[in-house]
N, C-alpha and C positions, 0 to 999 in steps of 0.2 A: 514487446512493443517498442518500435523506434519510431519517432516521430520529430521533424524537423523544426522545433520551438525555440523561442527565443533565448539567447544564450545567458540571460540573467534568470533561467528557469531551469534547474539541473533536470528535474524529474517530476512526475506526478503519479497520483495513483486512486483509483474508486475504492470505495468502501466493499467490504466483503458481503456476499450474498450467499445464504445458505439453503435452498436460494429464495428468492421473493415470490409473492403470491402472484405475482403476475407473469411470470415467464413460464415457470414449470410445476405451477402449483404451490401448495404449503411445503412439500417434501416431503409429506407423510400422508399415510392413506388409512382411514378410521374404518373399523370393522364392529360389528355388533353380533354379541351371542343371541341367536334364534330361538334357542332350545335349552334343557336343563336347568340346573340350581342356579346357574347364572345368567338365565335369561333377559334380556334387554340392558346389559350391560355394555358398555363401548369400551375398546381400547383401540391401540395404534398397532397395527398388523403390518405395515411395510414402511420404509424409509427411502428416501435417494437423496439424503444430503451430502452436500459437495461443501468445500470451502476455495471461493476463488476471490484471487485480486490480481487484476491488471493493473501493471505499470508501465508508464512512458519514460523512455530517455532519451535526450536532447540529443539528436544525432551530429550536432555542431561540436560535442565535445569527442568524438573520434577523431583518430590520427587521417582518416582520409578526408573529414570533411572540408567544406570548401574555404579558400583563405580570404581574409578581410585585408583590406589596405589600410596600413599603419601610418596613412597621412589624414591631418586634420582638414578634414574637405571643407571644414567651415571659413578655416583662415588661409589654406594652400600651403601651411608648412608644416615639416616632419615634426615630430615629438620624440621625445629621449629614446621610446623603446623601437621607434622606427629605424633609427642607427643603429642600435644594438642587432635586432632581429630581421632585418629586411625591410622593403618596403611592403610585402605581403607576407601575411602568416594565418593561420587559423589557431585555435583556442589551443590544440595540444601541442604545436610547433612554437607558438607563444610562448606556452608555460613551460616548456625544455629549456627555451632560450633563457628564461629568468632563472633558470637554475632550480625549479619545482619539480615536481614528481607527477605528471598527469595520470601516470598509470595507476599510481596509489590512491589519487582520488575516485577514477571510476572503479576500482575496487572496491573502496567505502560505499560507493555511491548503489552500487549492485546489492552489497551487504546491507545497507541500511532500508532498499526495498525488499530483501528477500529475507533469509534466515538471520543475517546479523554477523559479527564477528565472533560472538560467544555461543550462535546459534538461538538466543534468546532475544536479542536486541534490533532485530530488523522488524518491519512492518509486518511480514508474514508471520515470522515466528511467536511475535507478541500475540497476535491472534489464535496462534496455533496452541500456545500455550494454554489458554483460556478456555478454547472447545475441547480439551483433552483433558482439562482438570476435571475430576469427578463430580468436584462441586458445583461445577457451571458447564459440564457437556451436556448438551442439546440434546443427544441421542440417550443418554441416562435419564434425563428428564422426561421425553417423551415415553420411553418404556416402563416408567414408574406412574403413567397417569392411567386410573382407570375411571371410568364413570360410571357410576352405580345406576341401579334399575329404574330409579326416579328421575336420572338427569337426562334431559331430552338430547337428541342428536347436535341440534343446533348449538345448545349452551356447552357442552364437550368441546366443540369444534372452537368455539370463540375462547372460551378458556385456554384450550390448547396453543391456538394462535397468541394469544396476550402472554403468555409464560416462554414462549418461543423467542417472540420479538425482543423481549428483556434478555436474554441469552445470546441472541445474535447482536443486540447494541453493546452487550459486553466487550464481544471480540471487536468491534469498531473503534469501541473508546480505549480498549489497551493499545491499538497501534496506531492513536494519533502523534502527531509530531509533538516536539516539546513545545515549538512555538503554538500550537493549538492547544496546550492544556497534559498533553502526554508526558508519561513519567519513565517510558522502558526503550522508546527506539533512540537511541543515544551512543554515543562512543565508537562508531565505526569509523569515522576518520575527522582529523581537525589539521587546519593549515590554512597558508594563504591560497585564496581561490581567486583566479582572474578573472572578470567578466566583462562581457562587452556593453558599452557604455555608449549608445549613440554613434560615436565614430572613432572611438578608442577604448582600449582596455583599461580596467581600473583593477585594483587590487582591495582585499578585503580579508578580515579572519573569520573563517567559517568552520562549522561543526554538524556532522550530521551522525 
């Protein structure tokens, strides 16, 4: 998804949903054995789990984004970059003018939100690694759950939901940005990033 958000914010993302209980139910259906030696036992008969992540990209970083005036509107005078890059430029043009490579940043940004440069260090891949690990795979967890004949249907559902929420939360935690305490989503790009600050561009050392 693309959005026109402030140039100080390259991207954004929502949490993973597997799915939540408010949209498409729990993502699993419980069945009960009605006859035979296992009569009264409950089990998960069907699942419809998906791993979703929606990321937003700032359209101000694209080559065809609207240009900004490189004049100090408060003082009415040009600053150094205006004389170098012209009176108007968008972020992509300005970054090129400064001798940096905006395409590499955009590639790193998309890797950061997706599978990462190593296929393991992006938001999506970090969560994927958790849910496909046999020790934390929610499908394996659901497949292994069987409620005894003395277990009520409601208590079986409650226990399933509790265990499932723990596993979904692990995927969310694994995909956190480093600034929020994450350890995995990093190393996709590093360098000088020019950001719009009020009425001009400023540079900062940035990594994602």
